[in-house]
C-alpha positions in Angstrom: -3.8 9.1 -15.8 -7.5 8.8 -16.2 -9.5 11.5 -16.3 -10.7 13.0 -12.6 -14.2 14.9 -12.1 -13.1 16.8 -8.8 -9.8 18.3 -7.7 -7.9 16.0 -5.2 -7.4 16.9 -1.6 -4.1 16.1 0.3 -3.0 16.4 3.7 0.7 17.0 5.0 1.1 16.7 8.8 4.7 16.7 9.5 7.0 17.8 12.6 8.6 20.1 10.2 6.9 22.9 8.0 10.1 23.5 6.5 10.2 19.5 5.2 6.5 19.6 4.2 6.9 22.7 2.2 9.9 21.2 0.4 7.6 17.8 -0.3 4.5 20.5 -1.4 6.6 21.8 -4.0 7.9 18.9 -5.4 4.7 17.0 -5.2 3.2 19.9 -7.4 4.7 18.5 -10.0 3.3 15.2 -9.8 -0.1 15.3 -9.3 -3.1 17.0 -11.0 -3.4 20.6 -11.3 -5.7 21.9 -8.7 -4.8 19.9 -6.4 -5.5 21.6 -2.9 -2.3 20.5 -0.3 -2.8 21.6 3.1 0.2 21.3 6.0 -0.3 21.2 9.7 2.4 20.1 12.5 0.7 18.5 15.0 -1.9 16.4 16.3 -4.2 18.7 17.7 -4.0 21.0 14.8 -4.9 18.2 12.1 -8.2 17.1 15.1 -9.2 20.8 14.9 -9.0 21.1 11.6 -11.3 18.6 10.6 -13.6 19.4 13.4 -13.9 23.0 12.5 -14.0 22.7 9.0 -15.5 19.4 8.5 -12.7 18.5 5.8 -11.8 15.1 4.3 -8.7 14.4 2.5 -8.3 12.1 -0.8 -5.0 10.9 0.8 -2.6 12.0 3.5 0.8 11.9 4.2 1.4 11.8 7.8 4.7 11.3 9.6 5.3 9.0 11.9 7.9 11.7 14.0 4.8 13.7 14.4 5.1 14.4 18.3 7.8 11.8 19.0 6.3 9.0 16.8 2.3 9.4 17.4 1.5 10.5 13.5 -0.3 7.0 13.6 -3.2 8.5 16.0 -4.3 10.9 13.2 -5.7 7.7 11.2 -8.9 7.3 13.1 -10.3 11.0 12.8 -9.0 10.9 9.3 -11.2 8.0 8.3 -14.3 8.9 10.1 -14.1 12.6 8.3 -14.4 10.8 5.0 -17.4 8.6 6.5 -19.1 11.5 7.7 -18.9 13.2 4.4 -19.6 9.7 2.4 -16.4 9.5 1.2 -14.7 6.1 0.6 -11.6 6.0 3.2 -8.8 8.1 1.9 -5.6 6.3 0.7 -3.2 7.1 3.7 0.3 7.2 3.6 2.8 6.5 6.7 6.2 8.2 6.4 8.5 7.5 9.1 12.0 8.0 9.3 14.3 4.7 9.7 15.3 5.4 13.4 11.8 6.2 14.8 10.3 2.9 16.2 11.3 -0.7 15.7 10.3 -2.8 13.0 8.1 -4.5 15.4 5.9 -1.7 16.3 5.7 -0.5 12.8 4.2 -4.1 11.9 2.0 -3.5 14.9 0.7 -0.6 13.6 0.3 -1.5 10.5 -1.9 -4.6 11.2 -4.2 -2.3 13.0 -4.5 0.0 10.0 -4.6 -2.0 6.7 -5.1 1.2 4.7 -1.8 2.9 5.8 0.9 2.6 3.1 4.3 2.3 4.8 7.1 4.8 3.3 10.1 5.0 4.8 12.9 7.5 4.5 14.6 7.9 2.5 12.2 8.1 -0.4 11.7 9.4 -3.8 8.9 12.6 -3.4 8.1 12.5 -7.0 7.4 8.5 -6.6 5.3 9.4 -3.8 3.0 12.0 -6.0 2.6 9.5 -8.6 1.5 6.7 -6.1 -1.2 9.0 -4.5 -2.2 9.5 -8.1 -2.4 5.9 -9.1 -4.0 5.0 -5.5 -6.9 8.0 -5.7 -7.2 8.2 -9.4 -6.8 4.6 -10.2 -6.6 3.6 -13.9 -9.5 1.4 -15.5 -8.7 -2.1 -15.3 -10.3 -2.8 -19.1 -8.1 -6.1 -19.6 -7.0 -9.2 -17.4 -3.4 -8.8 -16.8 -1.7 -12.0 -15.3 0.4 -10.0 -13.3 1.3 -13.2 -10.9 3.9 -14.0 -13.7 5.0 -10.6 -14.1 5.6 -10.4 -10.5 8.1 -13.1 -10.7 9.5 -11.9 -13.9 10.2 -8.8 -12.3 11.4 -10.2 -8.8 14.1 -12.8 -11.0 15.2 -9.6 -12.6 16.1 -7.9 -9.2 17.4 -10.9 -7.3 20.0 -12.1 -9.8 21.8 -8.3 -9.9 21.0 -8.0 -6.4 19.2 -5.0 -6.3 17.0 -3.1 -4.4 13.5 -2.0 -5.3 9.8 -1.6 -4.3 7.0 -3.0 -6.3 3.1 -1.6 -5.4 0.3 -3.5 -6.8 -2.8 -1.4 -7.2 -5.7 -4.4 -7.3 -9.0 -3.9 -8.6 -10.9 -3.8 -5.4 -8.6 -0.7 -4.9 -6.3 -2.5 -2.3 -2.3 -1.2 -2.3 -0.2 -4.1 -2.2 3.9 -3.8 -1.9 6.8 -5.6 -2.3 10.3 -4.9 -1.1 13.3 -6.2 -2.1 17.1 -5.3 -0.5 19.8 -6.1 -2.7 18.0 -9.0 -4.6 16.5 -10.7 -1.5 12.8 -10.5 -1.0 12.2 -9.2 2.7 8.7 -7.8 2.9 5.1 -8.5 1.5 2.3 -6.9 2.6 -1.9 -6.2 1.3 -4.5 -5.5 4.0 -3.7 -7.2 7.4 -1.5 -9.8 5.4 2.3 -9.7 5.3 5.2 -11.9 4.5 4.6 -15.3 2.5 0.7 -15.2 2.9 0.7 -11.3 1.3 2.9 -12.6 -1.3 1.0 -15.7 -2.2 -2.2 -13.7 -2.3 -0.5 -10.7 -4.6 1.2 -13.5 -7.0 -2.5 -15.1 -7.4 -4.3 -11.9 -8.5 -4.6 -12.0 -12.2 -5.9 -8.3 -12.5 -4.4 -4.8 -11.5 -1.7 -2.8 -12.2 2.2 -2.5 -10.9 4.8 0.0 -10.5 8.3 -0.2 -9.9 10.1 2.4 -7.7 14.0 2.5 -7.0 15.1 1.2 -3.7 13.9 -0.7 -0.8 11.5 1.8 0.8 11.0 -0.6 4.2 13.1 -1.6 7.2 10.5 -4.4 7.8 11.8 -8.1 7.3 8.6 -10.0 7.2 10.1 -12.8 4.8 13.4 -14.5 6.4 13.7 -17.0 4.2 16.0 -16.9 0.5 13.7 -15.6 -2.7 14.0 -18.8 -4.3 12.4 -20.9 -1.9 9.8 -17.8 -0.8 9.0 -18.0 -4.6 8.7 -22.0 -4.6 6.9 -22.1 -0.9 4.5 -19.6 -2.7 4.0 -21.4 -5.8 3.2 -24.6 -4.2 0.7 -22.8 -1.9 -1.2 -21.5 -5.0 -1.7 -24.3 -6.7 -2.7 -26.0 -4.1 -5.5 -23.9 -3.3 -6.1 -23.8 -7.2 -6.3 -27.5 -7.4 -8.9 -27.6 -4.0 -11.1 -24.8 -5.7 -11.3 -27.1 -8.8 -12.2 -29.8 -6.8 -15.0 -28.4 -5.5 -16.0 -27.0 -8.7 -16.0 -30.4 -10.5 -17.8 -32.0 -7.3 -21.3 -33.4 -8.3 -24.0 -32.9 -5.8 -24.9 -36.3 -3.8 -28.2 -37.5 -4.4 -29.6 -39.2 -1.7 -31.2 -43.0 -2.5 -34.3 -43.8 -0.8 -34.7 -47.7 -0.7 -38.0 -49.3 0.0 
């Protein structure tokens, strides 16, 4: 992990202080020493905390279940608190239960807040901690990593044994993409506001970044609804077309206008 120059500040906003305390104790083993962890259990408590103490956070784990599925309402004030203090938008994490909100509802919210990373229960807290650190304190990208090919290799490695996995892709512009496989089948891809095959194509076409592989499929969203091999072929064709068009534009000479008397 790259050296950092300040302590991290992380908010845990959950409907259960007991659960939050369990998360806190586990996170402490996977985040830098000196990190501040604040635990709050309601929308109003977070809002007044941000207003009263003028606080901002590097990352926030906010439960979808908070006050009957309204946890996502905290993201605008958290984002504004960072902007007020000249900080970058925090890496935000929406932690949701599998029984809260339909996939369509969750997808709609994520499109409105592309900075949110969805981590659905059940999840491994230690992997959440590692993801926070990589998002907030990214490693330097000193060399090109043609991870489009590595993504294909990783996806195929989990396809044939019919395994479940979640790939998180950290891009040079500090975005986080996700690709999810359930029992060997691609089911979801997202980066920013893009989801499904468009997101998969964007991730596969990117040439620099880092990948981390987590155990199990961590989402109930289904944005890729065709077989994995078909999805990979469709994306490969799309990338080829884009690259061919780009090369054609670069090689097209400027048209000189001829004037004749």
